[in-house]
C-alpha positions as CSV (number, residue, x, y, z in Angstrom):
1,X,-11.3,17.1,40.5
2,X,-9.6,15.6,43.5
3,X,-10.0,11.9,42.6
4,X,-7.0,10.6,40.6
5,X,-9.1,7.7,39.3
6,X,-11.2,10.3,37.4
7,X,-8.2,11.7,35.5
8,X,-7.6,10.9,31.8
9,X,-4.0,10.1,32.6
10,X,-4.9,7.5,35.3
11,X,-7.6,5.9,33.1
12,X,-5.5,5.7,30.0
13,X,-2.6,4.4,32.1
14,X,-4.7,1.7,33.7
15,X,-6.4,0.7,30.5
16,X,-3.1,0.8,28.7
17,X,-1.5,-1.6,31.2
18,X,-4.5,-3.9,31.0
19,X,-4.5,-4.0,27.2
20,X,-0.7,-4.5,27.1
21,X,-1.0,-7.5,29.4
22,X,-3.8,-9.0,27.4
23,X,-2.0,-8.3,24.1
24,X,1.2,-9.9,25.5
25,X,-0.7,-13.0,26.5
26,X,-2.1,-13.3,23.0
27,X,1.2,-13.0,21.2
28,X,3.2,-15.1,23.6
29,X,2.5,-18.1,21.4
30,X,4.6,-16.4,18.6
31,X,7.5,-15.9,21.1
32,X,6.9,-12.2,20.9
33,X,6.4,-9.3,23.4
34,X,4.7,-6.0,22.6
35,X,8.0,-4.3,22.2
36,X,9.0,-6.7,19.4
37,X,5.7,-5.9,17.6
38,X,6.5,-2.2,18.0
39,X,9.9,-2.6,16.4
40,X,8.4,-4.7,13.5
41,X,5.7,-2.1,13.0
42,X,8.3,0.7,12.8
43,X,10.2,-1.3,10.2
44,X,7.1,-1.9,8.2
45,X,6.3,1.8,8.4
46,X,9.7,2.8,7.0
47,X,10.2,3.3,3.3
48,X,13.7,1.8,3.4
49,X,15.8,-0.3,5.7
50,X,16.5,1.4,9.0
51,X,19.7,1.4,11.1
52,X,19.4,0.3,14.6
53,X,20.5,3.8,15.8
54,X,17.8,5.4,13.6
55,X,15.1,3.1,15.0
56,X,16.2,3.8,18.6
57,X,15.8,7.5,17.9
58,X,12.5,7.1,16.2
59,X,11.1,4.9,18.9
60,X,12.6,7.0,21.7
61,X,14.4,4.0,23.3
62,X,18.0,3.1,24.1
63,X,19.9,1.7,21.2
64,X,20.8,-1.4,23.3
65,X,17.1,-2.2,23.6
66,X,16.7,-2.1,19.8
67,X,19.8,-4.4,19.5
68,X,18.3,-6.9,22.0
69,X,14.9,-6.8,20.3
70,X,16.5,-7.2,16.9
71,X,18.6,-10.2,18.1
72,X,15.4,-12.0,19.1
73,X,13.5,-11.1,15.9
74,X,16.5,-12.2,13.8
75,X,16.5,-15.6,15.6
76,X,12.8,-15.9,14.7
77,X,13.5,-15.0,11.1
78,X,11.4,-11.9,11.4
79,X,14.1,-9.3,10.6
80,X,17.3,-9.4,8.6
81,X,20.4,-7.4,9.5
82,X,22.7,-6.2,6.8
83,X,26.0,-4.3,7.2
84,X,26.0,-1.0,5.5
85,X,28.6,-1.2,2.8
86,X,29.5,2.5,3.3
87,X,29.8,2.2,7.1
88,X,30.7,-1.3,8.3
89,X,29.8,-0.2,11.9
90,X,26.2,0.4,10.8
91,X,23.7,-2.4,10.5
92,X,20.3,-1.9,8.9
93,X,17.2,-3.9,9.7
94,X,14.5,-5.0,7.3
95,X,11.3,-6.9,7.9
96,X,11.3,-10.3,6.3
97,X,8.2,-12.1,4.8
98,X,8.1,-14.1,8.1
99,X,8.2,-10.8,10.0
100,X,5.3,-9.4,7.9
101,X,3.3,-12.5,8.6
102,X,3.9,-12.3,12.3
103,X,3.0,-8.6,12.3
104,X,-0.2,-9.5,10.5
105,X,-1.1,-12.1,13.1
106,X,-0.3,-9.6,15.9
107,X,-2.5,-7.0,14.3
108,X,-5.3,-9.4,14.2
109,X,-4.8,-10.1,17.9
110,X,-4.8,-6.4,18.6
111,X,-8.0,-5.9,16.6
112,X,-9.7,-8.6,18.6
113,X,-8.7,-6.7,21.8
114,X,-10.1,-3.5,20.2
115,X,-13.4,-5.2,19.7
116,X,-13.4,-6.5,23.3
117,X,-12.7,-3.3,25.0
118,X,-15.0,-1.2,22.8
119,X,-17.9,-3.8,22.7
120,X,-20.1,-1.5,24.8
121,X,-19.6,1.4,22.5
122,X,-21.7,2.2,19.4
123,X,-19.6,2.3,16.2
124,X,-19.7,6.1,16.1
125,X,-18.0,6.3,19.5
126,X,-15.5,3.6,18.5
127,X,-14.4,5.7,15.5
128,X,-14.4,8.9,17.6
129,X,-12.2,7.2,20.3
130,X,-9.8,5.9,17.6
131,X,-9.5,9.4,16.1
132,X,-9.1,11.0,19.5
133,X,-6.4,8.6,20.6
134,X,-4.6,9.2,17.2
135,X,-4.6,12.9,17.8
136,X,-3.3,12.5,21.3
137,X,-0.6,10.2,20.1
138,X,0.4,12.7,17.4
139,X,0.4,15.5,19.9
140,X,2.8,13.5,22.1
141,X,5.1,12.8,19.2
142,X,4.1,9.1,19.0
143,X,3.2,7.1,15.9
144,X,-0.5,7.3,15.2
């Protein structure tokens, strides 16, 4: 195959960029960007409050990015920072009720996009695509 446009990597990248732009436009009204949603989703997925350092490692991003995202989410009332009583240098983040509500709204926006991009597929192919993407994400060490 000599045509880059035919590769899975190119197609996933192109579709991913398109979907991220469309998702960003839909959540802009909440004063959020996709990375904010990713951080809130990581917090919701955790069993307990997570330190900013732990979240950075889990998400594979620089700790300074988590701090900046958390600053914004804290201003929105979506997350709460608490100093660790055992290590005053460490701050843990928890998702607030407001954050859970925002995350719910963002999930609804994402589901609408899912419906749009897969509208031409029968339900069996939609399910197969979701399963395949989940396995690819898991194989790459990403949340799935």
